[in-house]
C-alpha positions as CSV (number, residue, x, y, z in Angstrom):
1,M,11.8,1.6,1.9
2,V,8.8,-0.7,0.8
3,I,6.7,0.2,-2.8
4,S,4.1,-0.7,-4.6
5,D,1.5,0.0,-7.3
6,V,3.9,2.7,-8.8
7,H,1.4,2.7,-12.2
8,G,3.9,4.8,-14.2
9,R,4.4,7.4,-11.9
10,R,8.0,7.5,-11.8
11,D,8.1,10.9,-10.6
12,R,6.9,9.5,-7.1
13,V,9.4,6.6,-6.9
14,E,11.9,9.8,-7.0
15,Q,9.8,11.7,-4.8
16,A,9.6,8.8,-2.1
17,L,13.8,8.0,-2.5
18,A,14.1,11.8,-1.8
19,Q,12.1,12.0,1.5
20,Q,14.2,8.7,3.1
21,T,17.4,9.5,2.0
22,D,18.6,7.2,4.7
23,C,17.3,3.8,3.2
24,A,19.7,1.9,1.6
25,T,17.1,-0.9,0.2
26,V,14.3,0.0,-1.9
27,L,11.5,-3.5,-1.7
28,F,9.0,-3.1,-4.5
29,L,6.0,-5.2,-5.0
30,G,5.2,-5.2,-8.1
31,D,3.1,-2.9,-10.5
32,G,5.2,-0.3,-12.4
33,L,8.3,-2.5,-13.0
34,R,9.6,-0.4,-15.8
35,E,9.5,2.7,-14.4
36,V,11.4,1.1,-10.8
37,E,13.8,-0.4,-12.8
38,D,15.2,3.0,-14.6
39,V,14.9,4.5,-11.4
40,A,17.0,1.7,-9.9
41,D,19.6,2.5,-12.4
42,N,19.9,5.7,-11.3
43,H,20.6,4.9,-8.0
44,P,23.4,2.8,-7.8
45,E,23.8,3.5,-3.7
46,R,20.4,1.9,-3.2
47,S,19.6,-1.6,-3.3
48,F,16.5,-2.4,-5.0
49,V,14.7,-6.3,-4.5
50,M,11.8,-6.6,-6.7
51,V,8.9,-8.7,-8.0
52,P,6.5,-8.3,-10.4
53,G,2.7,-7.8,-10.2
54,N,-0.1,-8.3,-12.5
55,C,0.9,-5.3,-14.5
56,D,4.2,-6.5,-15.3
57,F,5.5,-8.4,-17.8
58,S,8.6,-10.2,-16.4
59,A,9.7,-14.0,-16.4
60,L,13.1,-13.1,-15.0
61,L,11.8,-12.1,-11.5
62,P,10.1,-14.8,-9.1
63,A,6.2,-14.0,-8.1
64,T,7.4,-14.5,-4.6
65,R,10.6,-14.0,-2.9
66,L,11.8,-15.3,0.7
67,E,14.8,-13.1,2.3
68,I,16.4,-13.1,5.1
69,W,17.5,-9.5,6.9
70,G,18.8,-9.1,10.2
71,G,17.7,-12.5,10.7
72,K,14.2,-12.4,10.1
73,R,12.3,-14.2,7.5
74,V,10.8,-11.4,5.1
75,M,8.5,-12.7,2.3
76,M,7.5,-10.2,-0.5
77,T,4.4,-11.1,-3.4
78,H,2.5,-8.5,-5.5
79,G,-0.8,-10.0,-4.1
80,H,-2.6,-11.2,-6.8
81,R,-1.7,-14.7,-6.7
82,Y,-3.1,-15.0,-3.6
83,H,-6.3,-13.0,-4.1
84,A,-5.1,-10.6,-1.6
85,K,-8.2,-8.2,-2.9
86,H,-10.4,-11.4,-1.2
87,G,-8.8,-11.2,2.3
88,L,-6.1,-12.0,3.9
89,T,-6.3,-16.0,4.4
90,T,-4.2,-17.5,1.5
91,L,-1.4,-14.6,2.1
92,Y,-1.2,-15.8,5.6
93,L,-1.3,-19.4,5.0
94,A,1.7,-18.6,2.7
95,A,3.7,-17.1,4.9
96,Q,3.0,-19.4,7.6
97,E,4.1,-22.1,5.3
98,R,7.7,-20.6,4.7
99,Q,7.8,-19.7,8.2
100,A,7.9,-16.0,7.3
101,D,8.4,-13.5,10.2
102,I,7.5,-11.0,8.0
103,L,4.9,-10.2,4.7
104,L,4.8,-7.4,2.1
105,F,2.4,-7.2,-0.3
106,G,0.6,-4.9,-2.7
107,H,-2.1,-5.0,-5.5
108,T,-5.0,-4.1,-3.1
109,H,-3.7,-0.1,-3.2
110,Q,-4.9,0.1,0.2
111,P,-2.6,0.7,3.0
112,L,-2.3,-2.1,5.9
113,Q,-0.3,-2.6,8.9
114,L,-1.0,-5.7,11.4
115,Y,0.7,-7.8,13.5
116,E,-0.8,-11.2,13.7
117,D,0.3,-14.2,16.0
118,G,3.9,-13.3,15.2
119,L,3.6,-12.2,11.9
120,Y,4.2,-8.7,10.8
121,I,2.1,-7.4,8.2
122,L,2.7,-4.7,5.8
123,N,0.9,-3.2,2.2
124,P,2.5,-0.2,1.6
125,G,-0.7,0.8,-0.4
126,S,0.2,2.2,-3.7
127,L,2.7,4.9,-4.6
128,G,1.1,5.9,-7.7
129,Y,-2.2,6.4,-6.8
130,E,-2.8,7.0,-3.1
131,G,1.5,7.8,-3.0
132,T,1.3,6.2,0.1
133,Y,4.6,3.9,0.5
134,G,6.1,1.7,3.4
135,L,9.0,1.6,6.1
136,L,10.3,-1.7,7.2
137,E,13.2,-1.2,9.7
138,I,14.8,-4.7,11.5
139,T,16.7,-3.9,14.6
140,S,17.8,-6.1,17.5
141,A,15.4,-4.3,19.0
142,G,12.6,-5.6,17.2
143,I,10.6,-5.1,13.9
144,M,8.9,-1.7,13.1
145,T,6.3,-1.1,10.3
146,N,5.2,2.3,9.1
147,V,2.9,3.9,6.5
148,V,3.8,6.7,5.0
149,R,2.5,9.7,2.4
150,L,4.0,11.4,0.2
151,T,4.8,15.3,1.1
């Protein structure tokens, strides 16, 4: 599960987790770090991987992460440092530089799914405001991204 831009709505994080009981890993892309850390403490059965957003104040977490899952390189960032609200160019170039297969970002509050020149791009939108989150599945058959709305 990929979530971003919680902005104080801890209840929506819990709701998304309840909707996706089979998701073992939660990737958080910033803005609502305190709420997500609180939820993570209550769900030791799930792994949480996080980056801070522009509304989070954490010197302990890296602003950008590159993780490897299922043999794929996944770049995680909030997006503000890459000017996400002004287009994808800087994000795309940063992902290329890191040889990422998948780019995950938030910040814009607008869900987005793209496949561009071998790069899967997913912005789950804002869980806090719009009630959307993303799903990312990496299998031997390929990569699947999806944006889901809370029900």
